[in-house]
N, C-alpha and C positions, 0 to 999 in steps of 0.2 A: 504494500500500500504506500503510495507516495505521500509527500507532505501536503500537497495541494488537496488530495482527496480526503486526507485525515482532517484537514481544516474545514472542508465543506461538510463532512459528516458531523463534526462537533458543532459547527454553526447551525446546521439544520436541527440538531438535537436541542441546542439552546433556544432556538427560535420557536420550537413547538413544545416539547415537554418541559423545558426550563420555564417557559412562560406559564404553563399550567401549574407547575409546582409553586412558583412565586405567587401566583394568584391565590392558590389554596392557603398558603401560609399567611398572606395578607388578610384574607377573609377570616381565617381562624383567629388571628391576633386582634382584628376589629371586633369579633364576637366574644372574645375572652372576658371582658369586664361584665358582660350581660348574662353570664351563666347563672343558674339559680342559686348556687351556693356562695356566690361572691358578694352578696348584699352586705353582710356584716363587715367583711374586710374592706369593702369600698367605703362604707360609712366611717370606719375607724381611720382609714387613710385620709379621708376628706376633713375630718375634725381633729386630726392629730396636732395641728399647729395651735389649737386653742386649749390644749390640756393644761398648760401652765399659766393660763390667763388669770390675773388677779381681779379682774373687774366682773367676775360672775360667770 
């Protein structure tokens, strides 16, 4: 297999299956905070900066 055909094969793989894999990872990371068990952790993270607040 020559260098040119190896490059074309890898480019074709990245253009098709690489794009599919990156899209699935992106969608998974976007949906991660909205999973059912994450409500308490998200609330804790959102209010963490106010834990040592002296004003109530």
